[in-house]
Residue frames as a rotation matrix with the C-alpha (Angstrom) as fourth column:
MET 1
0.480 0.785 -0.392 -73.11
-0.824 0.250 -0.509 3.03
-0.301 0.567 0.767 -26.00
ASN 2
-0.186 -0.526 0.830 -72.45
-0.148 0.850 0.506 -0.61
-0.971 -0.029 -0.236 -26.91
CYS 3
-0.939 -0.297 -0.175 -72.24
-0.214 0.102 0.972 -2.14
-0.270 0.949 -0.159 -30.39
LEU 4
-0.585 0.777 0.233 -75.75
0.807 0.585 0.074 -3.62
-0.079 0.231 -0.970 -30.34
ALA 5
0.241 0.680 -0.692 -77.34
0.555 -0.682 -0.477 -0.24
-0.796 -0.269 -0.542 -29.55
ALA 6
-0.343 -0.465 -0.816 -75.22
-0.381 -0.725 0.573 1.47
-0.859 0.508 0.071 -32.20
ARG 7
-0.992 -0.089 0.089 -76.16
0.037 0.470 0.882 -1.04
-0.121 0.878 -0.463 -34.89
ARG 8
-0.197 0.980 0.024 -79.83
0.916 0.193 -0.353 -0.75
-0.350 -0.048 -0.935 -34.09
ILE 9
0.236 0.210 -0.949 -79.53
0.040 -0.978 -0.206 2.99
-0.971 0.011 -0.239 -34.67
ILE 10
-0.700 -0.578 -0.419 -77.63
-0.412 -0.152 0.898 2.39
-0.583 0.802 -0.132 -37.92
SER 11
-0.868 0.379 0.321 -80.36
0.493 0.732 0.470 0.01
-0.057 0.566 -0.822 -39.12
THR 12
0.028 0.997 -0.070 -83.29
0.996 -0.033 -0.079 2.26
-0.082 -0.068 -0.994 -38.16
ASP 13
0.943 0.276 -0.185 -82.03
0.282 -0.959 0.010 5.86
-0.175 -0.062 -0.983 -37.91
ILE 14
0.261 -0.937 0.232 -78.71
0.965 0.248 -0.085 6.22
0.022 0.246 0.969 -39.70
THR 15
0.065 -0.200 0.978 -78.98
0.339 -0.917 -0.210 10.05
0.939 0.345 0.008 -39.68
ASN 16
0.839 0.253 -0.482 -78.89
0.516 -0.086 0.852 10.07
0.174 -0.964 -0.203 -35.85
LYS 17
0.249 -0.744 0.620 -76.59
0.056 -0.628 -0.776 12.88
0.967 0.229 -0.115 -34.68
SER 18
0.986 0.114 0.124 -76.36
-0.114 -0.090 0.989 12.10
0.124 -0.989 -0.075 -30.97
SER 19
0.313 -0.938 0.147 -72.85
-0.911 -0.340 -0.235 12.64
0.270 -0.060 -0.961 -29.60
GLU 20
0.073 -0.250 0.966 -72.81
-0.631 0.738 0.239 9.20
-0.772 -0.627 -0.104 -27.96
PHE 21
0.780 0.292 0.554 -73.65
0.213 0.708 -0.673 7.48
-0.589 0.643 0.490 -31.25
ILE 22
0.885 -0.463 -0.052 -71.17
-0.266 -0.410 -0.872 9.50
0.382 0.786 -0.486 -33.30
GLU 23
0.171 -0.858 0.484 -68.39
-0.984 -0.121 0.134 8.89
-0.056 -0.499 -0.865 -30.76
HIS 24
0.272 -0.032 0.962 -69.01
-0.288 0.951 0.113 5.15
-0.918 -0.308 0.249 -30.71
VAL 25
0.929 0.111 0.352 -68.95
0.285 0.391 -0.875 4.82
-0.235 0.914 0.331 -34.52
ALA 26
0.716 -0.698 0.032 -65.79
-0.562 -0.603 -0.566 6.92
0.414 0.387 -0.824 -34.69
ASN 27
-0.071 -0.802 0.593 -63.97
-0.995 0.100 0.015 4.71
-0.071 -0.589 -0.805 -32.18
CYS 28
0.083 0.174 0.981 -65.33
-0.242 0.959 -0.150 1.24
-0.967 -0.225 0.122 -33.07
SER 29
-0.715 -0.469 -0.518 -63.91
-0.585 -0.004 0.811 -0.14
-0.383 0.883 -0.272 -36.32
ALA 30
-0.843 0.437 0.315 -66.58
0.499 0.853 0.151 -2.88
-0.203 0.284 -0.937 -36.59
CYS 31
0.125 0.942 -0.311 -69.50
0.675 -0.310 -0.669 -0.45
-0.727 -0.127 -0.675 -36.20
LYS 32
-0.090 -0.234 -0.968 -67.82
-0.456 -0.854 0.249 2.06
-0.885 0.464 -0.030 -38.51
SER 33
-0.959 -0.278 -0.056 -67.58
-0.191 0.488 0.852 -0.64
-0.209 0.828 -0.521 -41.20
PHE 34
-0.484 0.859 0.166 -71.23
0.831 0.510 -0.219 -1.58
-0.273 0.032 -0.962 -40.66
TYR 35
0.160 0.500 -0.851 -72.22
0.238 -0.857 -0.458 2.12
-0.958 -0.129 -0.256 -40.80
GLU 36
-0.478 -0.441 -0.760 -70.40
-0.592 -0.477 0.649 2.60
-0.649 0.760 -0.033 -44.11
LYS 37
-0.962 0.172 0.210 -72.01
0.264 0.775 0.574 -0.52
-0.064 0.608 -0.791 -45.60
GLN 38
-0.134 0.980 -0.150 -75.46
0.841 0.032 -0.540 0.71
-0.525 -0.198 -0.828 -44.57
LEU 39
-0.001 0.046 -0.999 -74.76
-0.233 -0.972 -0.044 4.12
-0.973 0.232 0.012 -46.11
LYS 40
-0.869 -0.383 -0.314 -73.83
-0.400 0.170 0.900 2.37
-0.292 0.908 -0.302 -49.34
PHE 41
-0.721 0.659 0.216 -77.02
0.686 0.723 0.083 0.31
-0.101 0.208 -0.973 -49.26
ASN 42
0.093 0.769 -0.632 -79.15
0.510 -0.582 -0.634 3.41
-0.855 -0.263 -0.446 -48.62
ALA 43
-0.341 -0.303 -0.890 -77.52
-0.532 -0.718 0.449 5.09
-0.775 0.626 0.084 -51.60
VAL 44
-0.997 0.000 0.080 -78.38
0.061 0.658 0.751 2.08
-0.053 0.753 -0.656 -53.76
LEU 45
-0.308 0.950 -0.045 -82.03
0.877 0.265 -0.401 2.24
-0.370 -0.163 -0.915 -52.66
LYS 46
0.082 0.317 -0.945 -82.19
0.064 -0.948 -0.312 5.98
-0.995 -0.035 -0.098 -53.30
LYS 47
-0.691 -0.431 -0.580 -80.75
-0.537 -0.232 0.811 5.55
-0.485 0.872 -0.071 -56.77
ALA 48
-0.889 0.351 0.294 -83.19
0.438 0.839 0.323 2.72
-0.134 0.416 -0.899 -57.53
VAL 49
0.019 0.986 -0.163 -86.26
0.859 -0.099 -0.502 4.89
-0.511 -0.130 -0.850 -56.89
GLU 50
0.072 -0.050 -0.996 -84.93
-0.196 -0.980 0.035 7.97
-0.978 0.193 -0.080 -58.66
VAL 51
-0.472 -0.135 0.871 -85.95
0.717 0.516 0.469 6.85
-0.513 0.846 -0.147 -62.12
ASP 52
-0.718 0.179 -0.672 -86.64
-0.399 -0.898 0.188 9.49
-0.570 0.403 0.716 -64.77
VAL 53
-0.038 0.789 0.613 -90.06
0.569 0.522 -0.636 8.93
-0.821 0.325 -0.469 -66.32
PRO 54
-0.724 -0.247 0.644 -90.27
0.690 -0.296 0.661 9.98
0.027 0.923 0.385 -70.00
GLU 55
-0.831 0.394 -0.393 -92.05
-0.259 -0.899 -0.353 13.31
-0.493 -0.191 0.849 -70.48
GLY 56
-0.275 0.836 -0.476 -95.73
-0.961 -0.219 0.170 12.90
0.038 0.504 0.863 -71.28
LEU 57
-0.929 -0.145 -0.340 -95.72
-0.169 0.985 0.044 9.20
0.329 0.099 -0.939 -70.41
ALA 58
-0.722 0.692 -0.003 -98.82
0.265 0.273 -0.925 9.34
-0.639 -0.669 -0.380 -68.22
ALA 59
-0.098 0.701 -0.707 -100.72
-0.643 -0.586 -0.492 11.33
-0.759 0.406 0.508 -70.83
ARG 60
-0.470 -0.133 -0.873 -99.80
-0.841 0.367 0.397 8.88
0.267 0.921 -0.285 -73.62
ILE 61
-0.986 0.118 -0.119 -100.90
0.150 0.937 -0.314 5.93
0.075 -0.328 -0.942 -71.50
MET 62
-0.464 0.860 -0.213 -104.21
0.005 -0.238 -0.971 7.67
-0.886 -0.452 0.106 -70.75
VAL 63
-0.103 0.403 -0.909 -104.89
-0.909 -0.409 -0.079 8.40
-0.404 0.818 0.409 -74.42
GLU 64
-0.704 -0.228 -0.673 -104.04
-0.553 0.771 0.317 4.87
0.447 0.595 -0.668 -75.54
HIS 65
-0.928 0.372 0.000 -106.18
0.268 0.670 -0.692 3.38
-0.257 -0.642 -0.722 -72.81
GLN 66
-0.269 0.872 -0.409 -109.16
-0.310 -0.480 -0.821 5.59
-0.912 -0.094 0.399 -73.68
LEU 67
-0.253 0.121 -0.960 -108.92
-0.968 -0.032 0.251 4.66
-0.001 0.992 0.125 -77.36
ASN 68
-0.900 -0.123 -0.418 -108.87
-0.153 0.988 0.038 0.95
0.408 0.098 -0.908 -76.51
GLN 69
-0.750 0.660 -0.039 -111.86
0.229 0.204 -0.952 1.35
-0.621 -0.723 -0.304 -74.22
LYS 70
-0.159 0.705 -0.692 -113.85
-0.705 -0.572 -0.420 3.13
-0.692 0.421 0.587 -76.93
LYS 71
-0.543 -0.105 -0.833 -113.17
-0.755 0.494 0.431 0.33
0.366 0.863 -0.348 -79.37
GLU 72
-0.952 0.144 -0.269 -114.51
0.230 0.917 -0.326 -2.24
0.200 -0.372 -0.906 -76.92
ASN 73
0.006 0.983 -0.182 -117.51
0.959 0.046 0.281 -0.35
0.285 -0.176 -0.942 -75.62
THR 74
-0.515 -0.253 0.819 -118.02
0.242 -0.959 -0.145 3.42
0.822 0.124 0.556 -75.69
LYS 75
0.436 0.789 0.433 -120.49
-0.288 -0.333 0.898 3.16
0.853 -0.516 0.082 -72.84
LYS 76
0.522 -0.292 -0.801 -118.07
0.735 0.630 0.249 1.50
0.432 -0.719 0.544 -70.42
LYS 77
0.964 -0.257 0.066 -116.31
-0.248 -0.785 0.568 3.49
-0.094 -0.564 -0.821 -67.70
PHE 78
0.277 -0.944 -0.178 -112.55
-0.633 -0.040 -0.773 3.85
0.723 0.327 -0.608 -67.76
SER 79
0.851 -0.093 -0.517 -110.72
0.364 0.814 0.453 1.00
0.379 -0.573 0.726 -66.02
TRP 80
0.668 -0.601 0.438 -108.37
-0.682 -0.731 0.037 2.86
0.298 -0.323 -0.898 -63.69
SER 81
0.581 -0.476 0.660 -106.85
-0.268 0.654 0.708 -0.39
-0.768 -0.588 0.252 -62.49
ALA 82
0.683 -0.315 0.659 -105.75
0.706 0.513 -0.487 -1.13
-0.185 0.798 0.573 -66.06
ILE 83
0.768 -0.407 0.495 -104.15
-0.092 -0.835 -0.543 2.33
0.634 0.371 -0.679 -66.31
ALA 84
0.611 -0.531 0.587 -102.26
-0.756 -0.174 0.631 1.74
-0.233 -0.829 -0.508 -63.08
ALA 85
0.617 -0.362 0.699 -101.11
0.240 0.932 0.271 -1.65
-0.750 0.001 0.662 -64.32
SER 86
0.769 -0.315 0.557 -99.82
0.559 -0.091 -0.824 -0.05
0.310 0.945 0.106 -67.54
ILE 87
0.691 -0.511 0.511 -97.88
-0.544 -0.833 -0.098 2.57
0.476 -0.210 -0.854 -65.60
MET 88
0.556 -0.469 0.686 -96.36
-0.551 0.410 0.727 -0.06
-0.622 -0.782 -0.031 -63.34
LEU 89
0.741 -0.266 0.616 -95.36
0.537 0.786 -0.307 -2.14
-0.403 0.558 0.725 -66.36
VAL 90
0.712 -0.488 0.505 -93.51
0.190 -0.558 -0.808 0.79
0.676 0.671 -0.305 -67.96
PHE 91
0.603 -0.471 0.644 -91.87
-0.778 -0.527 0.342 1.64
0.179 -0.707 -0.684 -64.62
SER 92
0.661 -0.338 0.670 -90.70
-0.171 0.801 0.573 -1.95
-0.731 -0.494 0.471 -64.09
VAL 93
0.751 -0.412 0.516 -89.10
0.654 0.358 -0.666 -2.01
0.090 0.838 0.538 -67.53
ALA 94
0.593 -0.499 0.632 -87.27
-0.113 -0.829 -0.548 1.25
0.797 0.254 -0.548 -66.79
THR 95
0.370 -0.399 0.839 -86.07
-0.925 -0.237 0.295 0.13
0.082 -0.886 -0.457 -63.36
VAL 96
0.080 -0.423 -0.903 -83.59
-0.161 0.888 -0.430 -2.68
0.984 0.180 0.003 -62.75
THR 97
0.012 -0.032 0.999 -84.18
-0.992 -0.127 0.008 -4.19
0.126 -0.991 -0.033 -59.31
THR 98
-0.894 -0.378 0.240 -83.82
-0.430 0.875 -0.222 -7.51
-0.126 -0.301 -0.945 -57.57
LEU 99
-0.300 0.867 0.397 -87.57
-0.227 0.340 -0.913 -7.96
-0.927 -0.364 0.095 -57.53
GLN 100
0.186 0.332 -0.925 -87.68
-0.974 -0.062 -0.218 -8.27
-0.130 0.941 0.312 -61.32
SER 101
-0.582 -0.461 -0.670 -86.13
-0.549 0.831 -0.094 -11.72
0.600 0.313 -0.736 -60.93
PRO 102
0.543 0.840 0.019 -88.65
-0.600 0.372 0.708 -14.31
0.587 -0.396 0.706 -59.73
PRO 103
0.058 0.982 -0.180 -89.66
0.836 0.051 0.546 -15.29
0.545 -0.182 -0.818 -57.18
ALA 104
0.429 0.202 0.881 -90.78
-0.084 -0.962 0.261 -12.20
0.899 -0.186 -0.395 -55.24
ILE 105
0.974 -0.046 -0.220 -89.55
0.225 0.234 0.946 -13.73
0.009 -0.971 0.239 -51.97
ALA 106
0.168 -0.976 0.137 -85.98
0.917 0.103 -0.386 -13.06
0.362 0.190 0.912 -53.20
GLY 107
-0.176 -0.198 0.964 -86.36
0.081 -0.979 -0.187 -9.32
0.981 0.045 0.189 -52.58
VAL 108
0.754 0.533 0.384 -87.97
-0.354 -0.163 0.921 -9.90
0.554 -0.830 0.066 -49.19
ILE 109
0.808 -0.496 -0.319 -85.12
0.590 0.668 0.454 -12.14
-0.013 -0.555 0.832 -48.04
LEU 110
-0.137 -0.884 0.447 -82.43
0.783 -0.374 -0.498 -9.74
0.607 0.282 0.743 -49.27
GLU 111
0.111 0.264 0.958 -84.16
-0.268 -0.920 0.284 -6.90
0.957 -0.288 -0.032 -47.43
HIS 112
0.962 0.270 -0.038 -84.29
-0.059 0.342 0.938 -9.02
0.266 -0.900 0.345 -44.28
VAL 113
0.405 -0.890 -0.212 -80.54
0.906 0.421 -0.035 -9.73
0.120 -0.178 0.977 -44.46
HIS 114
-0.271 -0.461 0.845 -79.84
0.361 -0.862 -0.355 -6.01
0.892 0.209 0.400 -44.92
ASP 115
0.486 0.560 0.671 -81.99
-0.406 -0.536 0.740 -5.20
0.774 -0.632 -0.033 -41.88
GLU 116
0.987 -0.095 0.129 -80.07
-0.066 0.494 0.867 -7.74
-0.147 -0.864 0.482 -39.80
MET 117
0.593 -0.804 -0.041 -76.56
-0.037 0.024 -0.999 -6.92
0.804 0.594 -0.016 -41.06
PHE 118
0.185 -0.542 0.820 -75.29
-0.931 -0.365 -0.031 -6.43
0.316 -0.757 -0.572 -37.50
LEU 119
0.820 0.159 0.550 -75.62
-0.377 0.873 0.309 -10.21
-0.431 -0.460 0.776 -37.03
LEU 120
0.821 -0.556 -0.128 -72.73
0.134 0.406 -0.904 -10.65
0.555 0.725 0.408 -39.47
GLU 121
0.044 -0.836 0.548 -70.44
-0.590 -0.464 -0.661 -9.28
0.806 -0.294 -0.513 -36.79
ASP 122
0.780 0.292 0.553 -71.38
-0.624 0.416 0.661 -11.93
-0.037 -0.861 0.507 -34.19
LYS 123
-0.188 -0.917 -0.352 -68.48
-0.779 0.358 -0.515 -14.09
0.598 0.178 -0.782 -33.01
LYS 124
0.271 0.378 0.885 -70.42
-0.873 0.484 0.061 -16.73
-0.405 -0.790 0.461 -31.07
HIS 125
-0.851 -0.390 -0.352 -69.89
-0.496 0.818 0.291 -20.45
0.174 0.423 -0.889 -31.40
VAL 126
0.160 0.975 0.152 -73.22
-0.978 0.178 -0.110 -22.16
-0.135 -0.131 0.982 -32.07
THR 127
-0.568 -0.391 0.725 -73.19
-0.417 0.895 0.156 -25.91
-0.710 -0.213 -0.671 -31.42
LEU 128
-0.886 0.224 -0.405 -74.36
-0.280 0.437 0.855 -28.42
0.369 0.871 -0.325 -34.00
GLU 129
-0.662 0.666 -0.344 -76.99
0.749 0.579 -0.322 -29.58
-0.015 -0.471 -0.882 -31.54
SER 130
-0.341 0.515 -0.787 -78.42
0.180 -0.786 -0.592 -26.06
-0.923 -0.344 0.176 -31.29
LEU 131
-0.726 0.036 -0.687 -78.48
-0.644 -0.386 0.661 -25.72
-0.241 0.922 0.303 -35.08
ASN 132
-0.875 0.356 -0.329 -80.38
0.101 0.798 0.593 -28.98
0.474 0.486 -0.734 -35.48
GLN 133
-0.529 0.719 -0.450 -82.95
0.684 0.048 -0.728 -27.96
-0.502 -0.693 -0.517 -32.89
LEU 134
-0.305 0.373 -0.876 -83.73
-0.352 -0.899 -0.260 -24.90
-0.885 0.230 0.405 -35.00
LEU 135
-0.677 -0.077 -0.732 -83.70
-0.736 0.055 0.674 -26.83
-0.011 0.996 -0.094 -38.29
LYS 136
-0.936 0.238 0.260 -85.75
0.177 0.956 -0.234 -29.82
-0.304 -0.173 -0.937 -37.14
PRO 137
-0.086 0.986 -0.145 -89.21
0.110 -0.135 -0.985 -28.20
-0.990 -0.100 -0.097 -37.64
HIS 138
0.293 0.123 -0.948 -88.23
-0.819 -0.480 -0.315 -27.57
-0.494 0.869 -0.040 -41.26
GLY 139
0.960 0.151 0.238 -87.32
-0.050 0.921 -0.386 -31.20
-0.277 0.358 0.892 -41.94
ILE 140
0.561 -0.827 -0.037 -83.59
-0.283 -0.149 -0.947 -30.48
0.778 0.542 -0.318 -42.04
ARG 141
0.909 -0.416 0.032 -80.67
0.094 0.278 0.956 -31.99
-0.407 -0.866 0.292 -40.14
ALA 142
0.648 -0.749 -0.140 -77.04
-0.603 -0.392 -0.695 -30.94
0.465 0.535 -0.705 -40.53
ASP 143
0.775 -0.520 -0.360 -73.83
0.622 0.730 0.284 -32.80
0.115 -0.444 0.889 -39.81
GLU 144
0.384 -0.691 -0.612 -70.38
0.453 -0.437 0.777 -31.51
-0.804 -0.576 0.145 -38.85
ASN 145
-0.388 -0.558 0.734 -69.61
0.903 -0.073 0.423 -30.62
-0.182 0.827 0.532 -42.49
ILE 146
0.571 0.730 0.375 -71.87
0.793 -0.609 -0.020 -27.61
0.213 0.309 -0.927 -42.31
GLY 147
-0.237 -0.763 0.602 -69.11
0.457 -0.634 -0.624 -25.44
0.858 0.127 0.499 -40.82
ARG 148
-0.678 -0.163 -0.717 -68.86
0.733 -0.218 -0.644 -23.00
-0.051 -0.962 0.267 -37.93
ALA 149
0.219 0.834 0.507 -71.97
0.659 -0.509 0.553 -20.95
0.719 0.213 -0.661 -37.10
THR 150
-0.837 -0.546 -0.033 -71.56
0.424 -0.610 -0.670 -17.59
0.345 -0.575 0.742 -35.34
HIS 151
-0.703 0.703 0.109 -75.25
-0.637 -0.553 -0.537 -16.80
-0.317 -0.447 0.837 -34.94
ALA 152
-0.810 0.530 -0.250 -78.46
0.250 0.698 0.671 -18.84
0.530 0.481 -0.698 -35.01
GLY 153
-0.766 0.627 -0.140 -82.06
-0.032 -0.255 -0.966 -17.99
-0.642 -0.736 0.215 -34.20
THR 154
-0.114 0.815 0.568 -85.60
0.937 0.279 -0.212 -17.83
-0.331 0.508 -0.795 -35.49
CYS 155
-0.914 -0.096 -0.395 -86.82
-0.017 -0.962 0.273 -14.92
-0.406 0.256 0.877 -37.61
ILE 156
0.098 0.988 0.121 -90.12
0.441 0.065 -0.895 -13.68
-0.892 0.141 -0.429 -39.01
ILE 157
-0.915 -0.300 -0.269 -90.40
-0.127 -0.421 0.898 -13.17
-0.383 0.856 0.347 -42.79
GLN 158
-0.615 0.762 -0.203 -93.78
-0.487 -0.165 0.858 -12.31
0.620 0.626 0.472 -44.29
ASP 159
0.121 0.694 0.710 -95.50
-0.985 -0.002 0.170 -13.31
0.119 -0.720 0.684 -41.03
LYS 160
0.872 0.094 -0.480 -93.94
-0.102 0.995 0.008 -16.77
0.478 0.042 0.877 -41.19
GLN 161
0.663 -0.640 0.389 -91.32
-0.550 -0.063 0.833 -18.12
-0.509 -0.766 -0.394 -38.81
GLY 162
0.788 -0.505 -0.352 -88.06
-0.072 0.492 -0.867 -19.11
0.611 0.709 0.352 -40.40
VAL 163
0.692 -0.665 -0.279 -84.47
0.583 0.287 0.760 -19.66
-0.426 -0.689 0.586 -39.29
HIS 164
0.859 -0.480 0.176 -81.60
-0.287 -0.737 -0.612 -17.16
0.423 0.476 -0.771 -39.59
ILE 165
0.734 -0.679 0.010 -78.07
0.459 0.508 0.729 -18.59
-0.500 -0.530 0.685 -39.27
VAL 166
0.783 -0.583 -0.218 -74.74
-0.607 -0.639 -0.472 -16.90
0.136 0.502 -0.854 -39.96
PHE 167
0.818 -0.563 0.117 -71.66
0.533 0.818 0.217 -18.96
-0.218 -0.115 0.969 -40.79
ALA 168
0.302 -0.823 -0.481 -68.02
-0.367 -0.566 0.738 -17.94
-0.880 -0.046 -0.473 -40.87
GLY 169
0.984 0.143 0.104 -67.36
0.044 0.369 -0.928 -18.21
-0.171 0.918 0.357 -44.60
GLU 170
0.422 -0.870 0.257 -64.08
0.900 0.367 -0.236 -18.49
0.111 0.331 0.937 -46.48
ASN 171
-0.637 -0.656 0.406 -63.53
0.632 -0.745 -0.213 -14.73
0.442 0.121 0.889 -46.82
ALA 172
-0.734 0.498 0.462 -66.80
-0.578 -0.815 -0.040 -13.29
0.356 -0.297 0.886 -45.50
PRO 173
-0.663 0.542 0.516 -69.80
-0.256 0.485 -0.837 -14.46
-0.703 -0.687 -0.183 -43.46
VAL 174
-0.826 0.498 -0.265 -72.52
-0.121 0.303 0.945 -16.46
0.551 0.813 -0.189 -45.21
THR 175
-0.554 0.727 0.406 -76.14
-0.726 -0.183 -0.663 -16.16
-0.408 -0.662 0.629 -44.10
LEU 176
-0.900 0.385 -0.204 -78.48
0.230 0.818 0.528 -19.14
0.370 0.428 -0.824 -44.30
ILE 177
-0.541 0.821 0.179 -82.21
-0.797 -0.434 -0.419 -18.34
-0.266 -0.370 0.890 -44.23
VAL 178
-0.923 0.378 0.066 -84.70
0.383 0.900 0.207 -21.20
0.019 0.217 -0.976 -43.99
PHE 179
-0.653 0.748 -0.119 -88.12
-0.748 -0.662 -0.056 -20.04
-0.121 0.053 0.991 -45.25
PRO 180
-0.618 0.366 0.696 -91.11
-0.113 0.835 -0.539 -22.34
-0.778 -0.412 -0.475 -44.65
GLU 181
0.613 0.788 -0.050 -92.54
-0.200 0.094 -0.975 -22.13
-0.764 0.608 0.215 -48.18
PRO 182
-0.073 -0.666 0.742 -91.06
0.665 0.522 0.534 -23.78
-0.743 0.532 0.405 -51.30
LEU 183
-0.746 -0.200 -0.635 -90.22
-0.344 -0.700 0.625 -21.91
-0.570 0.685 0.454 -54.47
ASP 184
0.188 0.977 0.104 -93.19
-0.331 0.163 -0.929 -21.95
-0.925 0.140 0.354 -56.79
HIS 185
0.905 0.270 -0.329 -91.46
-0.365 0.096 -0.926 -22.72
-0.219 0.958 0.185 -60.05
SER 186
0.487 -0.811 -0.325 -87.80
-0.451 0.086 -0.888 -23.62
0.748 0.579 -0.324 -59.85
LYS 187
0.690 -0.340 -0.639 -85.28
0.610 0.748 0.261 -25.83
0.389 -0.570 0.724 -58.09
LYS 188
-0.057 -0.804 -0.592 -82.65
0.880 -0.320 0.350 -23.10
-0.471 -0.501 0.726 -57.86
VAL 189
0.754 0.311 0.579 -82.64
0.548 -0.784 -0.292 -19.31
0.363 0.537 -0.761 -58.40
ASN 190
-0.401 -0.901 -0.164 -79.69
0.900 -0.355 -0.254 -16.91
0.170 -0.250 0.953 -58.31
ILE 191
0.763 0.641 0.083 -80.44
0.597 -0.747 0.293 -13.58
0.250 -0.174 -0.953 -56.59
GLY 192
-0.228 -0.886 -0.403 -78.50
0.964 -0.263 0.033 -10.49
-0.136 -0.381 0.915 -55.56
ASP 193
0.932 0.357 0.058 -78.12
0.362 -0.922 -0.140 -6.72
0.004 0.151 -0.988 -55.40
ASP 194
0.576 -0.744 0.338 -75.20
-0.234 -0.547 -0.804 -4.26
0.783 0.384 -0.489 -55.22
VAL 195
0.100 -0.525 0.845 -74.14
-0.991 -0.126 0.039 -5.56
0.086 -0.842 -0.533 -51.80
PHE 196
-0.172 -0.074 0.982 -75.06
-0.522 0.853 -0.028 -9.24
-0.836 -0.517 -0.185 -51.60
LYS 197
-0.381 0.124 -0.916 -75.13
-0.788 0.475 0.392 -12.26
0.484 0.871 -0.084 -53.90
GLY 198
-0.422 0.272 0.865 -77.16
-0.664 0.556 -0.500 -15.33
-0.617 -0.785 -0.054 -53.17
VAL 199
-0.758 0.239 -0.607 -79.03
-0.341 0.649 0.681 -18.41
0.556 0.723 -0.410 -54.24
LEU 200
-0.065 0.806 0.588 -82.44
-0.945 0.140 -0.296 -19.89
-0.321 -0.575 0.753 -53.40
MET 201
-0.794 -0.201 -0.574 -82.91
-0.398 0.885 0.242 -23.66
0.459 0.421 -0.783 -53.31
ASN 202
0.302 0.953 0.000 -85.98
-0.723 0.229 0.652 -25.83
0.622 -0.196 0.758 -52.71
THR 203
-0.892 -0.369 0.263 -86.15
-0.453 0.708 -0.543 -28.31
0.014 -0.603 -0.798 -49.87
LYS 204
-0.727 0.642 -0.244 -88.89
0.543 0.755 0.369 -30.80
0.421 0.136 -0.897 -49.05
LYS 205
0.046 0.777 -0.627 -90.63
0.989 -0.123 -0.080 -28.35
-0.140 -0.617 -0.775 -46.73
GLY 206
0.758 0.243 -0.605 -89.53
0.272 -0.961 -0.045 -24.91
-0.593 -0.131 -0.795 -47.91
THR 207
0.799 -0.474 0.371 -86.72
0.216 -0.350 -0.912 -22.78
0.562 0.808 -0.177 -49.28
LEU 208
0.348 -0.789 -0.507 -83.06
0.779 -0.057 0.625 -22.29
-0.522 -0.612 0.594 -48.36
ALA 209
0.925 -0.152 0.347 -81.49
0.092 -0.799 -0.595 -18.90
0.368 0.582 -0.725 -49.08
LEU 210
0.258 -0.915 -0.309 -77.70
0.909 0.122 0.398 -18.47
-0.327 -0.384 0.863 -49.01
ILE 211
0.908 0.098 0.407 -76.49
0.235 -0.924 -0.301 -14.85
0.346 0.369 -0.863 -48.95
SER 212
0.308 -0.845 -0.438 -72.97
0.779 -0.041 0.626 -13.37
-0.547 -0.533 0.645 -48.80
GLU 213
0.720 -0.174 -0.672 -71.01
-0.342 -0.931 -0.126 -10.29
-0.604 0.321 -0.729 -49.80
ASP 214
-0.290 -0.928 -0.234 -68.28
-0.813 0.110 0.572 -12.56
-0.506 0.356 -0.786 -51.18
GLU 215
0.511 0.574 -0.639 -69.06
-0.848 0.458 -0.267 -14.84
0.139 0.678 0.721 -54.11
VAL 216
-0.333 -0.708 -0.622 -66.17
-0.464 0.698 -0.546 -17.22
0.821 0.107 -0.560 -53.37
SER 217
-0.899 0.039 0.437 -67.44
-0.414 0.257 -0.873 -17.72
-0.147 -0.966 -0.215 -49.82
LEU 218
0.041 0.999 -0.023 -70.97
-0.885 0.026 -0.464 -18.18
-0.463 0.039 0.886 -51.14
ASN 219
0.368 0.084 -0.926 -70.00
-0.759 0.603 -0.247 -20.85
0.538 0.793 0.286 -53.68
LYS 220
-0.647 -0.685 -0.335 -67.82
-0.331 0.648 -0.686 -22.77
0.687 -0.333 -0.646 -51.24
PHE 221
-0.756 0.409 0.511 -70.51
-0.511 0.118 -0.851 -22.77
-0.409 -0.905 0.119 -48.57
GLU 222
0.272 0.870 -0.412 -73.11
-0.956 0.193 -0.223 -23.94
-0.114 0.454 0.884 -51.09
ASP 223
0.006 -0.364 -0.931 -70.94
-0.460 0.826 -0.326 -26.99
0.888 0.430 -0.162 -51.77
GLN 224
-0.925 -0.345 0.159 -70.52
-0.273 0.312 -0.910 -27.54
0.265 -0.885 -0.383 -48.01
LEU 225
-0.378 0.867 0.324 -74.25
-0.808 -0.138 -0.572 -27.30
-0.452 -0.478 0.753 -47.47
LYS 226
0.363 0.519 -0.774 -75.04
-0.857 0.513 -0.058 -29.85
0.367 0.684 0.631 -50.15
THR 227
-0.423 -0.583 -0.694 -72.68
-0.169 0.803 -0.572 -32.29
0.890 -0.125 -0.438 -48.45
SER 228
-0.976 -0.008 0.220 -74.04
-0.220 0.012 -0.975 -31.61
0.005 -1.000 -0.013 -44.98
LEU 229
-0.275 0.956 0.099 -77.73
-0.542 -0.069 -0.837 -31.60
-0.794 -0.284 0.538 -45.98
MET 230
-0.882 -0.221 -0.416 -77.48
-0.469 0.322 0.822 -33.96
-0.048 0.920 -0.388 -48.93
THR 231
-0.812 0.580 0.060 -80.49
0.574 0.813 -0.099 -36.04
-0.106 -0.046 -0.993 -47.91
PHE 232
-0.136 0.830 -0.541 -82.77
0.636 -0.346 -0.690 -33.03
-0.759 -0.438 -0.481 -47.60
ILE 233
-0.338 -0.023 -0.941 -82.05
-0.455 -0.871 0.184 -30.73
-0.824 0.490 0.284 -50.59
């Protein structure tokens, strides 16, 4: 089994017990590291959804909703959509997740980077010309200050085609995602979870997302990017 096959299993079926898979992870330090990171991420997700709901919460919401409905119009039927919205509101207050921080695309991009974590291990050398061919449809052009890319390609996020590039950062790889829709309310938004930290920035034609496990690498690459893409950000 090669590394690509192993990492696909790790990303889609981490509980796989095939002898070939187990042997490869045991003997490949890079895949073992990726496997351990994915286990950590899965644990974070599991913890995030295991939120204790206060006893009797649903009943209290139902009673309060019914009282409000009676005040407005005793002949009206219960608005189940309003009840669901109330439950979701209480749940969102009790749960701390990335998606609480606007915009919603932040969570989608972080999930995409987690799904494609095996790309962080690429050691290719992507030419500046190749990068600019990918960036051109998004109104972006980079110069030599952008740094060394180890992976570059298109990606699909929310049924829209973007660009997924990985750079060799200061201490850890930095992922650049180009999403073809601009942020709806802000020039810059900080995002992150227990594994990655990142930032979203508007461009003329969409959004740039910078993601890394290492904050020093992230900050340094952000400065590099502003120099390399100064005309476009």
